[in-house]
C-alpha positions as CSV (number, residue, x, y, z in Angstrom):
1,M,-4.2,24.0,11.4
2,K,-1.0,24.4,13.3
3,R,-2.1,23.1,16.7
4,V,-4.5,20.2,16.8
5,L,-6.0,18.2,19.6
6,I,-7.6,14.8,18.8
7,K,-9.8,13.8,21.7
8,N,-11.6,10.6,22.7
9,G,-10.2,8.4,19.9
10,I,-9.6,4.6,20.3
11,L,-6.0,4.4,19.2
12,V,-4.8,1.5,17.1
13,D,-1.0,1.1,16.8
14,K,0.3,-2.4,17.5
15,H,3.9,-1.3,17.2
16,N,3.5,1.3,20.0
17,D,1.4,-0.9,22.3
18,L,-1.8,1.1,21.6
19,H,-4.1,-1.8,21.5
20,Q,-7.5,-0.1,21.1
21,V,-7.0,2.2,24.0
22,K,-8.7,5.6,24.5
23,K,-6.3,8.5,24.6
24,D,-5.9,12.1,23.4
25,I,-3.2,13.2,20.9
26,L,-1.8,16.7,20.7
27,C,-0.1,17.8,17.5
28,E,1.8,21.0,16.7
29,D,3.3,22.2,13.4
30,G,2.4,18.9,11.7
31,L,4.0,16.6,14.3
32,I,2.7,14.6,17.3
33,T,3.9,16.3,20.5
34,D,2.0,14.5,23.3
35,I,-0.2,11.4,23.9
36,Q,-2.0,11.1,27.2
37,D,-5.2,9.7,28.7
38,V,-6.6,13.3,28.8
39,I,-5.2,16.5,27.3
40,N,-6.7,19.9,27.5
41,D,-5.4,22.8,25.4
42,E,-7.5,25.9,24.8
43,N,-5.2,27.0,22.0
44,A,-5.6,23.9,19.9
45,Q,-8.3,23.1,17.3
46,V,-10.2,20.1,18.7
47,I,-11.1,17.1,16.5
48,D,-13.6,14.9,18.5
49,A,-13.0,11.2,17.6
50,E,-15.6,9.9,20.1
51,G,-16.8,6.5,19.0
52,L,-14.1,6.2,16.3
53,Y,-10.8,4.3,16.0
54,V,-7.7,6.3,15.2
55,S,-4.7,4.8,13.4
56,A,-1.7,6.4,11.9
57,G,-2.5,7.5,8.4
58,M,-3.2,4.5,6.2
59,I,-0.8,3.9,3.3
60,D,-1.8,2.1,0.1
61,I,1.5,0.9,-1.3
62,H,0.1,-0.4,-4.6
63,M,-2.2,1.7,-6.8
64,H,-2.3,2.9,-10.3
65,N,-3.6,6.2,-11.7
66,R,-1.2,6.5,-14.7
67,L,-1.9,3.5,-16.8
68,R,-3.5,3.6,-20.2
69,E,-6.8,4.3,-18.5
70,A,-8.1,7.8,-17.9
71,V,-6.4,9.6,-15.0
72,M,-8.6,10.3,-12.1
73,D,-8.3,12.9,-9.4
74,V,-5.8,11.0,-7.2
75,D,-7.4,12.3,-4.0
76,K,-10.5,10.2,-4.8
77,L,-8.2,7.2,-4.4
78,G,-6.5,8.8,-1.4
79,V,-7.8,11.1,1.3
80,Y,-11.4,10.7,0.3
81,R,-11.1,6.9,0.7
82,G,-9.3,7.1,4.1
83,V,-5.8,6.9,2.7
84,T,-3.3,9.5,3.6
85,A,-0.4,8.2,1.5
86,M,-0.3,6.2,-1.8
87,I,2.4,4.7,-3.9
88,E,2.0,4.7,-7.7
89,C,3.3,1.2,-8.2
90,G,5.4,1.0,-11.4
91,S,3.3,3.2,-13.7
92,A,5.5,6.2,-13.2
93,A,8.2,6.5,-15.9
94,V,11.8,7.8,-15.7
95,D,11.3,10.0,-18.7
96,E,8.2,11.6,-17.1
97,A,9.6,11.9,-13.6
98,Y,9.3,15.7,-13.5
99,K,5.6,15.5,-14.5
100,F,4.8,13.0,-11.8
101,A,6.7,15.1,-9.2
102,A,4.5,18.0,-10.1
103,E,1.4,15.9,-9.7
104,A,2.6,14.6,-6.4
105,K,3.2,18.1,-5.0
106,A,-0.2,19.2,-6.0
107,A,-2.1,16.4,-4.4
108,K,-3.7,16.5,-1.0
109,T,-2.7,12.9,-0.4
110,K,0.9,12.2,0.1
111,Y,1.7,10.7,-3.3
112,Y,4.8,8.6,-4.1
113,A,5.9,6.3,-6.8
114,L,8.0,3.2,-7.7
115,L,9.6,3.7,-11.1
116,S,8.7,1.3,-13.8
117,G,11.4,-1.4,-14.2
118,H,10.1,-2.3,-17.7
119,S,11.5,0.6,-19.6
120,E,12.3,4.3,-19.1
121,H,8.9,4.9,-20.7
122,G,7.0,2.9,-18.1
123,F,3.5,1.8,-19.1
124,S,2.7,5.1,-20.8
125,K,4.0,4.0,-24.2
126,D,3.9,0.9,-26.4
127,M,5.3,-2.0,-24.3
128,A,6.7,-3.4,-27.5
129,D,9.5,-0.9,-26.9
130,M,10.5,-2.8,-23.8
131,D,14.1,-4.0,-23.9
132,V,16.2,-4.7,-20.9
133,E,19.3,-3.6,-22.8
134,K,17.8,-0.1,-23.4
135,I,17.5,0.5,-19.6
136,N,20.2,3.0,-18.5
137,P,20.9,2.7,-14.8
138,T,22.3,6.2,-14.7
139,H,18.9,7.7,-15.6
140,Y,17.2,5.8,-12.7
141,L,19.9,6.9,-10.3
142,E,19.6,10.5,-11.4
143,C,15.8,10.3,-10.9
144,F,16.2,8.9,-7.3
145,D,18.8,11.6,-6.5
146,R,16.7,14.5,-7.9
147,Y,13.5,13.4,-6.2
148,P,14.5,11.4,-3.2
149,D,11.2,12.2,-1.3
150,I,9.0,11.0,-4.2
151,F,10.5,7.9,-5.9
152,L,10.9,5.1,-3.4
153,G,12.1,2.1,-5.5
154,I,11.4,0.1,-8.6
155,K,8.5,-2.1,-9.7
156,V,8.6,-4.9,-12.2
157,A,5.4,-6.7,-13.3
158,C,6.5,-10.2,-14.2
159,S,3.6,-11.8,-16.2
160,N,4.0,-13.4,-19.6
161,T,1.5,-10.9,-21.0
162,I,3.7,-8.0,-19.9
163,T,7.4,-9.0,-19.8
164,N,7.3,-12.0,-22.2
165,D,10.7,-13.7,-22.0
166,Q,12.5,-10.8,-20.2
167,G,11.0,-11.2,-16.7
168,Y,14.2,-12.6,-15.0
169,A,16.5,-10.2,-16.8
170,L,14.3,-7.2,-15.8
171,V,14.2,-8.2,-12.1
172,K,18.0,-8.6,-12.1
173,K,18.5,-5.2,-13.7
174,A,16.0,-3.6,-11.3
175,K,17.9,-5.1,-8.3
176,S,21.2,-3.9,-9.5
177,I,19.9,-0.4,-9.8
178,A,17.9,-0.2,-6.6
179,K,20.8,-1.6,-4.5
180,E,22.9,1.4,-5.5
181,R,20.5,3.5,-3.4
182,C,19.4,0.9,-0.9
183,L,15.9,1.0,-2.2
184,P,13.4,-1.9,-2.4
185,V,12.2,-3.7,-5.6
186,T,8.6,-4.8,-5.8
187,V,7.9,-7.7,-8.1
188,H,4.4,-8.6,-9.5
189,V,3.9,-12.3,-9.9
190,G,1.2,-13.4,-12.3
191,T,0.7,-15.3,-15.5
192,F,3.4,-18.0,-16.2
193,P,6.1,-17.7,-17.4
194,P,8.2,-16.6,-15.6
195,D,8.1,-18.9,-12.7
196,P,7.6,-17.0,-9.4
197,C,9.8,-19.6,-7.6
198,G,12.7,-18.4,-9.8
199,L,11.9,-14.7,-9.5
200,V,11.9,-14.7,-5.8
201,E,15.5,-16.0,-5.6
202,F,16.7,-12.6,-6.8
203,L,15.0,-10.8,-4.0
204,E,16.6,-9.8,-0.6
205,A,15.4,-8.5,2.7
206,G,13.0,-5.5,2.2
207,D,12.0,-6.4,-1.3
208,V,8.3,-7.2,-2.0
209,I,6.3,-9.8,-3.8
210,T,2.9,-8.4,-4.7
211,H,-0.2,-10.4,-5.8
212,T,0.7,-13.1,-3.3
213,Y,-2.7,-14.8,-3.3
214,H,-3.5,-14.8,-7.0
215,G,-5.5,-17.7,-8.6
216,K,-3.4,-18.1,-11.7
217,E,-1.8,-21.4,-12.9
218,V,1.5,-21.2,-11.1
219,S,0.9,-20.4,-7.4
220,L,3.2,-19.5,-4.5
221,F,1.5,-22.3,-2.6
222,Q,0.9,-26.1,-2.8
223,K,-2.8,-27.2,-3.2
224,D,-3.3,-27.4,0.6
225,G,-2.0,-23.8,1.1
226,T,1.5,-24.8,2.2
227,P,3.9,-22.2,0.8
228,K,6.5,-23.5,-1.7
229,R,10.0,-23.8,-0.2
230,S,11.4,-20.9,-2.2
231,F,8.9,-18.6,-0.6
232,V,9.5,-19.9,2.9
233,R,13.2,-19.2,2.3
234,A,12.4,-15.8,1.0
235,R,10.3,-14.8,4.0
236,N,13.0,-16.1,6.3
237,R,15.5,-13.8,4.7
238,G,13.2,-10.8,5.0
239,V,11.3,-10.7,1.6
240,L,7.8,-9.2,2.2
241,F,4.5,-10.4,0.8
242,D,1.7,-8.1,-0.3
243,V,-1.9,-8.7,-1.1
244,G,-2.1,-6.5,-4.2
245,H,-5.8,-7.2,-4.7
246,G,-6.4,-5.7,-8.2
247,S,-8.8,-7.0,-10.8
248,A,-7.3,-10.5,-11.3
249,S,-4.9,-11.1,-8.5
250,F,-6.8,-12.1,-5.3
251,C,-8.5,-15.4,-4.8
252,Y,-10.3,-16.3,-1.6
253,P,-9.7,-20.1,-1.7
254,V,-5.9,-19.5,-2.3
255,A,-5.8,-16.9,0.5
256,A,-7.9,-19.0,2.9
257,R,-5.7,-22.1,2.6
258,A,-2.5,-20.0,2.9
259,F,-3.9,-18.1,6.0
260,H,-4.7,-21.5,7.6
261,K,-1.1,-22.5,7.1
262,G,0.1,-19.3,8.8
263,F,1.2,-17.5,5.6
264,T,-0.7,-14.2,6.2
265,P,0.5,-11.0,4.4
266,D,3.1,-8.6,5.6
267,L,1.4,-5.8,3.6
268,I,-2.1,-5.1,2.3
269,S,-2.8,-3.0,-0.8
270,T,-5.5,-2.5,-3.4
271,D,-3.8,-2.4,-6.8
272,I,-6.7,0.0,-7.3
273,R,-7.4,1.7,-10.7
274,L,-10.3,2.9,-12.7
275,S,-11.3,-0.6,-13.8
276,N,-11.7,-2.0,-10.3
277,I,-12.6,1.0,-8.2
278,N,-16.3,-0.1,-8.3
279,G,-15.4,-3.7,-7.6
280,P,-13.8,-6.0,-6.8
281,A,-11.1,-3.8,-5.1
282,Y,-13.2,-0.8,-4.0
283,S,-10.9,0.7,-1.4
284,L,-8.1,-0.1,1.0
285,A,-10.6,-0.4,3.8
286,I,-12.6,-3.0,1.9
287,V,-9.5,-5.1,1.2
288,M,-8.6,-4.9,4.9
289,S,-12.1,-6.0,5.8
290,K,-11.8,-9.0,3.5
291,C,-8.6,-10.0,5.2
292,M,-10.4,-9.6,8.6
293,A,-13.2,-11.8,7.4
294,M,-10.6,-14.6,6.7
295,G,-9.2,-14.4,10.2
296,M,-6.8,-11.5,10.5
297,S,-7.2,-9.2,13.5
298,L,-7.9,-5.5,13.3
299,M,-4.5,-4.8,14.9
300,D,-2.7,-6.8,12.3
301,V,-4.5,-5.4,9.2
302,V,-3.9,-1.9,10.5
303,D,-0.3,-2.7,11.1
304,C,0.1,-3.9,7.5
305,V,-1.1,-0.5,6.1
306,T,0.7,1.7,8.6
307,Y,3.9,0.7,10.3
308,R,4.9,-2.1,8.0
309,A,4.1,-0.1,4.9
310,A,6.1,2.9,6.1
311,K,9.1,0.9,7.1
312,T,9.1,-1.0,3.8
313,Y,9.4,2.1,1.7
314,H,11.5,4.2,4.1
315,L,8.8,6.6,4.9
316,D,10.3,7.2,8.3
317,M,8.0,9.9,9.5
318,L,4.8,8.0,8.7
319,G,3.1,4.9,10.0
320,E,3.1,5.4,13.8
321,I,1.2,7.2,16.5
322,K,4.3,8.3,18.3
323,I,5.7,11.6,19.6
324,G,7.9,13.2,16.9
325,K,6.1,11.4,14.0
326,S,4.0,13.1,11.3
327,A,0.5,14.0,12.5
328,D,-1.2,11.8,9.8
329,F,-4.2,9.9,11.0
330,T,-7.1,7.8,9.7
331,F,-10.4,7.9,11.7
332,F,-12.6,5.0,11.1
333,D,-15.6,3.0,12.4
334,I,-16.2,-0.7,12.3
335,K,-19.7,-1.4,11.0
336,E,-21.6,-4.5,11.7
337,V,-22.7,-5.6,8.2
338,N,-24.1,-8.6,6.3
339,L,-22.2,-8.6,3.1
340,E,-20.9,-11.0,0.5
341,L,-17.8,-9.4,-1.1
342,E,-16.4,-10.8,-4.3
343,D,-12.7,-11.7,-5.1
344,C,-11.3,-11.5,-8.6
345,Y,-12.7,-14.9,-9.6
346,Y,-16.4,-14.5,-8.7
347,N,-16.0,-16.3,-5.4
348,L,-17.9,-14.6,-2.5
349,Q,-16.8,-14.2,1.2
350,K,-19.2,-13.4,4.0
351,V,-18.2,-10.2,5.8
352,S,-19.7,-9.3,9.1
353,Q,-17.5,-6.4,10.0
354,C,-16.4,-3.6,7.7
355,I,-13.8,-0.9,8.2
356,V,-15.4,2.4,7.2
357,P,-13.1,5.5,7.2
358,E,-14.8,8.7,8.3
359,K,-12.0,11.3,8.0
360,V,-8.3,11.8,7.8
361,V,-5.7,14.3,8.9
362,V,-2.7,14.9,6.6
363,S,0.2,17.0,7.8
364,G,3.1,18.7,6.1
365,G,5.0,22.0,6.0
366,G,4.0,22.7,9.6
367,E,0.3,22.5,8.9
368,S,-2.4,19.8,9.4
369,E,-5.5,19.5,7.2
370,L,-8.7,17.6,7.9
371,Y,-10.6,15.8,5.1
372,Q,-13.9,14.0,5.3
373,C,-14.1,10.6,3.5
374,T,-16.7,10.6,0.8
375,E,-15.7,7.9,-1.7
376,G,-15.7,4.2,-2.0
377,Y,-18.2,2.8,0.6
378,S,-21.3,1.7,-1.4
379,K,-20.7,-1.8,-0.2
380,A,-20.5,-0.8,3.5
């Protein structure tokens, strides 16, 4: 479709003051060209969004489809779950960059990656190979330069079970490389050591801590939910905090106490993979619904997965319903439900409203394509 008219949608874009207002959107050659209360265009293909919310295309900044598990059809994690763009978060390796680039270009979903900061082999080979001294910055920089529209930064997973005693050194190395191209570093905090209070001191404005609300032994928060001083300082200097739900990294009691103290996330992501796709992560929409159940507004959870996600990883054409931006959209309903959804520690949260994507539009190369969402909503 080259010319598309979206009619009757309830637009959700906090950054552009579209606070659940009903408007039409005209798109041409893959870009938004007009937004008005009513638009009529006989030459456009009409998508009727009556009764649905319309946001900029949702972006899952933290997912995995290239770990030791079997590789799925990436679009089952993306467009068919209401997500128009995804970031493979650290499981893409420098030495297989060309292979990932080919996969990204073949996907219906916009598919990006953060390079593994553990080794040039990523997670795809024996992690016993990991040695910070073997990481050649030139190889990373060449990869960023060859594929600037695919590789968006570096990820380091700092848990004792992964990085052993090299966590601090790996983050420092990743920072030194990423700064050469003004790209962000994402740091996974998990099993102690290393101490997340020490790791965050290496991070600067635009870098990301993921798994913010995990329930492991060394938390980012005091027992009452007050963030530790190192994380208050980090947020004040512009470090961003991501949910990163996963299989073992989201704890309702930790999140509830932190939310009560005002430490809500800047970013919301799933850390979805084959092992948690049927619970407890399910989909980006389900993780967003969990955050709403704990007190975040619809406007804020959508902002976390659209505008904030795009800005964090320099996806400048994405994340906004604005003239001149890419015509990527997620169409969703909000269902009244009576659910108890689990976290990663067998705690349950009552959920009365659930975000349920119905369809997405993904644009590129002057064309826009419509996909129906068919995956990931057994809970809703």
